C-alpha positions as CSV (number, residue, x, y, z in Angstrom):
1,X,118.9,40.1,120.0
2,X,117.6,38.6,123.2
3,X,118.7,39.4,126.8
4,X,119.9,36.0,128.2
5,X,121.1,37.0,131.7
6,X,121.6,40.1,133.7
7,X,124.2,39.9,136.4
8,X,124.8,43.6,137.2
9,X,125.6,44.3,140.9
10,X,126.8,47.6,142.3
11,X,129.9,47.3,144.4
12,X,129.9,49.8,147.3
13,X,133.2,50.2,149.2
14,X,133.9,52.1,152.4
15,X,136.8,54.7,152.3
16,X,138.7,54.7,155.7
17,X,141.1,57.4,156.6
18,X,144.7,55.8,156.9
19,X,145.4,58.2,159.7
20,X,149.1,58.3,159.1
21,X,150.1,61.9,158.8
22,X,153.9,62.6,159.5
23,X,153.2,66.3,160.1
24,X,150.7,65.7,162.8
25,X,148.3,67.9,160.7
26,X,145.5,65.4,161.3
27,X,145.4,64.4,165.0
28,X,142.0,62.7,164.5
29,X,140.9,60.4,161.6
30,X,138.5,61.7,159.0
31,X,135.1,60.2,158.8
32,X,134.8,57.2,156.6
33,X,132.3,57.2,153.8
34,X,130.8,54.8,151.3
35,X,131.6,55.2,147.5
36,X,130.5,53.4,144.4
37,X,133.5,51.3,143.2
38,X,132.0,49.5,140.2
39,X,129.2,47.5,138.8
40,X,130.3,43.9,139.0
41,X,129.0,41.3,136.5
42,X,127.7,41.5,133.1
43,X,124.7,41.3,130.8
44,X,124.5,38.5,128.2
45,X,122.8,39.1,124.8
46,X,122.1,36.3,122.3
47,X,122.6,37.6,118.7
48,X,120.1,36.7,116.1
49,X,120.5,36.6,112.3
50,X,118.6,40.0,112.1
51,X,121.2,41.9,114.2
52,X,123.1,43.4,111.3
53,X,126.4,45.1,112.3
54,X,126.4,43.4,115.6
55,X,127.0,40.0,114.0
56,X,130.5,41.4,113.1
57,X,131.4,42.7,116.4
58,X,134.2,40.8,118.2
59,X,135.0,43.2,121.1
60,X,134.5,46.8,122.0
61,X,135.8,49.3,124.6
62,X,134.2,52.7,124.4
63,X,132.7,55.6,126.2
64,X,129.0,55.7,126.9
65,X,128.5,58.3,124.1
66,X,130.3,56.2,121.5
67,X,128.4,53.0,122.6
68,X,125.0,54.9,122.1
69,X,126.1,56.4,118.8
70,X,127.4,53.3,117.1
71,X,125.3,50.6,118.6
72,X,122.1,52.3,119.5
73,X,119.9,49.2,119.4
74,X,122.2,47.2,121.8
75,X,122.6,50.4,124.0
76,X,118.8,50.7,124.3
77,X,118.5,47.0,125.4
78,X,121.3,47.3,128.0
79,X,120.6,50.6,129.7
80,X,117.3,49.8,131.4
81,X,119.3,47.2,133.4
82,X,121.8,49.6,134.9
83,X,120.6,50.4,138.4
84,X,119.0,53.8,138.9
85,X,121.4,56.5,140.1
86,X,124.4,55.1,138.3
87,X,126.0,56.6,135.2
88,X,128.2,54.3,133.1
89,X,131.1,56.1,131.6
90,X,132.8,53.3,129.9
91,X,131.5,50.0,128.4
92,X,133.3,46.7,127.5
93,X,131.8,44.3,125.1
94,X,133.2,40.8,124.2
95,X,131.8,38.0,122.2
96,X,131.8,34.2,122.5
97,X,129.9,32.6,119.6
98,X,126.5,34.2,119.4
99,X,126.6,35.6,122.8
100,X,127.7,39.2,123.6
101,X,128.9,39.9,127.2
102,X,128.4,43.6,128.1
103,X,130.2,45.0,131.1
104,X,130.3,48.5,132.8
105,X,134.0,49.1,133.3
106,X,133.8,52.7,134.6
107,X,130.9,54.1,136.6
108,X,129.9,57.2,138.6
109,X,127.4,57.7,141.4
110,X,124.5,59.9,140.4
111,X,122.3,59.4,143.4
112,X,122.6,55.7,143.8
113,X,124.2,56.0,147.3
114,X,121.5,58.6,148.3
115,X,118.8,56.0,147.4
116,X,120.4,53.5,149.7
117,X,120.2,56.0,152.6
118,X,116.5,56.4,151.9
119,X,115.8,52.8,152.7
C-alpha cells in the first residue's frame, strides 16, 4: 500500500451560549469556548497486489480498537497523519477501485486545543 494523499483538517467550532432561559436563571450569558467538532477530509491509500485481506475490503465502519485489531497494517500507515492531541474513536473506510479512502468519523480532543493556545 502507498499513501496517495492526506487531507485531514481539524475543524474547531465555537460554542456560544444561546442565552434564552425562561426561568431567568441565567441573567448573563456563559462564556463561549472552542471545541473540536471533527476531522474533515480523508486519507487516500493505493492498494498493491501484496496487500492481502485489504484487497477484499469494500467498506468499513468501526471503532479505533477494531480498526487496529483487524487491519493493523493499514492502521499503522494512517495513524501518523492524525494531528497530535486528537483521538479518533471511529473510522470509516470506503473503496473506489484500488484506492481506499479513510475518514475519521468520530473524534475527541486530547490536548489538541491546548496546543493551539500555546502558539
